C-alpha positions in Angstrom: 6.2 2.4 -31.3 8.1 5.3 -32.9 9.4 3.4 -36.0 8.6 -0.1 -37.1 11.7 -2.3 -37.3 12.5 -3.7 -40.7 16.3 -3.6 -40.8 18.9 -4.0 -38.0 22.7 -3.7 -37.6 24.7 -5.7 -35.2 26.1 -4.0 -32.1 28.5 -5.1 -29.4 28.4 -8.7 -28.3 25.8 -9.5 -31.0 23.2 -7.0 -30.0 21.1 -4.8 -32.3 22.4 -1.2 -32.2 20.1 0.4 -34.7 16.6 0.0 -36.0 15.4 1.6 -39.2 12.2 2.0 -41.3 12.0 0.4 -44.7 13.2 3.6 -46.4 16.1 4.0 -44.0 15.5 7.7 -43.3 14.3 7.2 -39.7 16.9 5.5 -37.6 16.6 4.6 -33.9 19.8 4.0 -32.1 20.3 1.7 -29.1 23.1 1.9 -26.6 24.2 -1.0 -24.3 26.4 -1.5 -21.3 29.1 -4.1 -20.9 26.5 -6.7 -19.9 24.4 -6.2 -23.1 21.7 -4.3 -21.3 20.0 -1.4 -23.1 20.9 1.9 -21.4 19.7 4.4 -23.9 17.4 4.6 -26.9 17.7 7.6 -29.2 14.8 8.2 -31.6 14.8 10.0 -35.0 13.5 13.2 -33.4 16.4 13.0 -30.9 14.2 12.2 -27.9 15.6 9.5 -25.6 14.7 6.8 -23.2 17.2 5.8 -20.5 17.3 2.7 -18.3 19.3 1.5 -15.2 19.7 -1.9 -13.5 20.7 -3.4 -10.3 23.5 -6.0 -9.8 21.2 -8.9 -10.7 20.3 -7.4 -14.1 16.9 -6.2 -12.9 15.6 -3.0 -14.4 15.1 -0.5 -11.5 14.3 2.7 -13.3 13.3 4.1 -16.7 12.9 7.6 -18.1 10.7 7.9 -21.2 8.0 10.2 -22.7 5.7 9.4 -19.8 8.1 10.4 -17.1 10.4 8.7 -14.6 9.6 5.2 -13.4 11.3 3.7 -10.4 10.4 0.1 -9.8 9.8 -1.5 -6.4 9.5 -5.2 -6.6 8.7 -8.0 -4.2 12.4 -9.0 -4.3 15.4 -8.0 -6.4 15.4 -10.6 -9.2 14.0 -10.0 -12.8 11.0 -12.2 -12.3 10.0 -10.8 -8.9 6.7 -9.0 -9.4 6.5 -5.2 -9.6 4.6 -3.6 -6.7 4.9 0.0 -7.8 6.6 2.1 -10.4 5.8 5.6 -9.1 2.8 5.9 -11.4 0.7 3.0 -10.2 0.5 0.5 -7.4 0.2 -3.1 -8.5 -1.4 -6.2 -6.9 0.4 -8.8 -8.9 -1.8 -10.8 -11.3 -5.0 -9.1 -10.0 -5.2 -5.3 -10.4 -3.5 -1.9 -10.6 -4.4 1.4 -9.0 -3.7 4.9 -10.6 -4.9 8.2 -9.3 -7.3 6.5 -6.8 -8.8 4.4 -9.7 -8.5 0.6 -9.6 -8.5 -1.6 -12.7 -8.7 -5.4 -12.7 -6.8 -7.7 -15.1 -8.6 -10.3 -17.1 -5.9 -12.6 -18.6 -6.3 -15.3 -21.2 -4.6 -18.7 -20.8 -1.2 -17.3 -21.8 -1.5 -14.7 -19.1 -2.1 -11.8 -21.6 -4.3 -9.0 -20.3 -7.2 -9.0 -22.7 -9.5 -6.8 -20.7 -9.4 -4.3 -17.8 -12.5 -3.7 -15.7 -13.3 -1.1 -13.1 -14.9 -1.6 -9.7 -18.3 -1.6 -11.3 -17.3 -4.6 -13.4 -17.5 -2.5 -16.5 -14.9 -3.1 -19.3 -12.7 0.0 -19.7 -9.9 -1.3 -21.9 -9.4 -4.2 -24.3 -6.2 -5.4 -26.1 -5.5 -8.0 -28.8 -2.0 -9.2 -29.8 -0.6 -11.6 -32.3 1.3 -14.7 -31.3 4.6 -12.8 -30.7 3.0 -10.0 -28.7 2.5 -7.3 -31.4 -0.5 -5.2 -30.5 -3.1 -5.6 -33.3 -6.1 -3.7 -31.7 -7.0 -1.9 -28.5 -9.5 0.3 -26.8 -9.3 2.4 -23.7 -6.5 4.6 -22.4 -5.2 2.8 -19.3 -1.4 2.7 -19.7 -0.8 -0.6 -18.0 2.7 -2.1 -18.9 1.4 -5.6 -18.3 -0.3 -6.6 -21.5 1.1 -9.5 -23.6 1.9 -12.3 -21.1 1.7 -9.6 -18.4 0.8 -12.1 -15.7 4.3 -13.5 -16.1 6.0 -10.1 -15.8 6.4 -9.2 -19.4 6.6 -5.3 -19.5 5.7 -3.1 -22.5 7.6 0.1 -23.2 5.2 2.5 -25.0 7.8 4.6 -26.9 9.9 1.8 -28.4 7.3 -0.9 -28.6 9.8 -3.3 -27.1 9.0 -5.8 -24.4 11.2 -6.5 -21.4 11.4 -10.2 -20.6 13.5 -10.3 -17.5 17.1 -10.0 -18.7 16.5 -9.3 -22.4 14.3 -7.1 -24.6 12.2 -8.6 -27.4 10.9 -6.9 -30.5 7.4 -8.2 -31.2 7.5 -6.8 -34.8 10.2 -9.3 -35.6 9.6 -12.0 -32.9 13.2 -11.9 -31.9 15.3 -10.7 -28.9 17.7 -7.8 -29.4 20.6 -9.5 -27.7 21.8 -13.0 -28.0 21.2 -15.8 -25.6 24.0 -15.4 -22.9 24.4 -19.2 -22.7 24.3 -19.6 -26.5 21.9 -22.5 -26.4 21.0 -24.0 -29.8 21.5 -22.5 -33.2 19.3 -19.4 -32.9 20.5 -17.2 -30.0 17.9 -14.5 -30.8 14.7 -16.6 -31.3 11.8 -16.2 -28.9 10.5 -19.5 -27.5 12.1 -21.5 -30.3 9.5 -20.1 -32.7 6.5 -21.5 -30.8 5.1 -18.5 -29.0 1.6 -19.9 -28.7 2.5 -22.6 -26.2 5.7 -21.4 -24.5 6.8 -18.6 -22.2 10.2 -17.0 -21.3 9.7 -14.8 -18.2 13.4 -14.2 -17.6 14.6 -14.0 -21.2 17.0 -16.8 -20.8 15.0 -20.0 -20.9 11.7 -20.8 -22.4 9.4 -23.4 -21.0 6.0 -24.9 -21.8 2.8 -23.6 -20.3 3.2 -24.8 -16.7 -0.3 -24.9 -15.4 -1.3 -28.3 -16.7 -3.0 -30.9 -14.4 -1.3 -34.2 -13.7 -2.9 -37.3 -12.2 -1.2 -40.1 -10.2 -3.3 -43.2 -9.5 -2.4 -44.8 -6.2 -5.8 -46.4 -5.9 -6.3 -50.2 -6.5 -8.8 -49.6 -9.3 -8.4 -47.8 -12.7 -9.4 -44.2 -12.7 -10.7 -42.3 -15.7 -9.0 -39.0 -16.7 -10.3 -36.6 -19.3 -8.1 -33.9 -20.8 -6.0 -32.7 -23.7 -3.0 -34.7 -24.9 -1.4 -31.6 -26.4 -2.1 -27.9 -26.8 -4.8 -27.3 -29.4 -6.1 -30.8 -29.4 -9.5 -31.9 -28.3 -10.3 -33.8 -25.1 -9.7 -37.5 -24.9 -10.4 -40.0 -22.1 -7.9 -42.5 -20.7 -7.9 -45.0 -17.9 -5.0 -44.9 -15.6 -4.3 -48.3 -14.2 -3.2 -48.7 -10.5 0.3 -47.2 -10.1 0.1 -45.2 -13.3 0.3 -41.5 -14.0 -0.9 -39.6 -17.1 1.6 -39.1 -20.0 4.0 -36.2 -20.1 2.3 -33.1 -21.6 -1.2 -34.4 -20.9 -3.4 -31.7 -19.3 -6.0 -33.3 -17.1 -9.4 -31.5 -16.7 -11.6 -34.1 -15.0 -11.0 -37.2 -12.9 -13.5 -40.0 -12.4 -13.0 -42.4 -9.4 -15.0 -45.6 -9.2 -17.2 -46.3 -6.2 -18.2 -49.7 -4.7 -21.7 -49.5 -6.2 -20.2 -49.3 -9.8 -20.8 -45.6 -10.2 -18.2 -42.8 -10.5 -17.3 -39.7 -8.5 -16.3 -36.9 -10.8 -13.9 -34.0 -9.9 -12.9 -31.0 -12.0 -9.3 -29.8 -11.6 -9.4 -26.0 -11.3 -5.9 -24.5 -11.8 -5.0 -21.4 -9.8 -3.3 -18.9 -12.1 -0.5 -18.1 -12.3 1.9 -20.7 -10.9 5.0 -22.2 -12.4 4.3 -25.8 -11.4 1.7 -28.3 -12.3 -1.3 -29.2 -10.1 -0.7 -32.8 -9.2 -3.8 -34.8 -8.3 -3.3 -37.9 -6.1 -5.9 -40.6 -6.0 -4.9 -42.5 -2.8 -5.3 -46.1 -1.8 -8.7 -45.3 -0.4 -10.0 -43.8 -3.6 -9.8 -40.3 -2.1 -8.7 -37.6 -4.6 -6.8 -34.5 -3.5 -4.3 -32.0 -4.9 -0.8 -32.6 -3.7 0.2 -29.0 -4.0 -3.0 -27.1 -3.2 -1.5 -23.6 -3.9 -1.6 -24.5 -7.6 -5.2 -25.7 -7.9 -8.2 -27.4 -6.3 -10.6 -30.2 -7.0 -14.2 -29.2 -7.5 -16.8 -32.1 -7.3 -19.1 -32.4 -10.2 -22.6 -32.4 -8.8 -24.5 -35.5 -9.8 -27.3 -34.6 -12.3 -25.5 -31.4 -13.5 -24.9 -30.9 -17.2 -21.1 -31.4 -16.8 -21.6 -34.6 -14.7 -23.9 -36.0 -17.4 -21.5 -35.1 -20.1 -18.7 -36.9 -18.4 -20.9 -39.9 -17.8 -21.7 -40.0 -21.5 -18.0 -40.1 -22.3 -17.4 -42.9 -19.8 -20.3 -45.0 -21.0 -19.2 -44.6 -24.6 -15.8 -46.1 -24.0 -15.5 -49.6 -25.6 -14.1 -52.4 -23.5 -13.5 -50.5 -20.3 -11.3 -52.2 -17.7 -13.1 -54.6 -15.4 -13.0 -53.6 -11.7 -11.0 -55.9 -9.5 -12.4 -57.4 -6.3 -12.4 -55.0 -3.4 -10.3 -57.3 -1.4 -7.3 -56.5 -3.7 -4.4 -55.1 -1.7 -3.5 -51.5 -2.2 -0.5 -50.5 -4.2 2.6 -50.7 -2.2 4.4 -47.4 -2.0 7.8 -47.2 -0.3 8.4 -43.8 1.3 11.8 -42.1 1.3 14.1 -42.8 4.2 13.0 -40.8 7.3 9.4 -40.5 6.3 6.1 -42.4 6.1 2.7 -42.0 4.4 -0.2 -40.8 6.5 -3.8 -42.1 6.3 -4.7 -39.5 3.6 -1.7 -40.5 1.4 0.4 -37.4 2.4 4.1 -37.8 2.9 5.1 -37.2 6.6 8.7 -36.6 7.5 10.0 -37.8 10.9 
């Protein structure tokens, strides 16, 4: 970042047109087009960055101190993943290749690239950010643009220190967007993720949403099933029984599911989320007590092996619950589920359209 931002002046349509150091002697000027997209940045030493966009507002090229970058995406929209920029070839969410050298991403739960490793599994680069994406420490020299929330398409510009989030640029030193929300939602049109960056994302710069990769459980079995997970971000695990016909509460992130068996024991499954996807992994426990993931591209169920440390931990939690629900007779009828018109439920509980 050439100059840390401490003061700003409004530009056209509510954008920030200048950034200055505390003393005011070094001023960086930003120019915008009629759609409030940054087209040029001029630094105190008169060096410049220039940017161009397609008709959907997606950045297609950039010229900065590292050279010219022309972006090829898997699509034309702002959230479509970058495949190459002329300097590197990207396998989205997995790796990048520069000058015949491949580096692999190791993201945290937010999708931030904390480490890069080479083909020998040795760490070559590390990065640490604060909650708003300001770089606090780093090692290595790989110039990957996909750092903070990089798995969701956030791009970092090395000269300005700004981050491109789809349609808008964000300044991590202030935790604010440079241009106002085009739909003018709420009272603060410049705020990033409503001031809650630790549990929200905004890939297109127009709408934030909660972390999407939570696990949800629907109980279609005729017995209560036991679900263990976190009721909210940052909280510890709790256990809850889902009665027949219930699903877990909104915001609950299921980690493990226990299904009772006829002999009074439990089959345990761990819900493993595939990263990254923008929908939840929905676990269905069908009328036969068989567990499956309804949308398998988002995750899978991994059986907990009986006798393993994790299996025993889950059993201790189950046995420590006071007044657990009593199992009903096995002759109880399954829950009646009425399928949508033109469809029926298969033997495994899947919805089949005619």
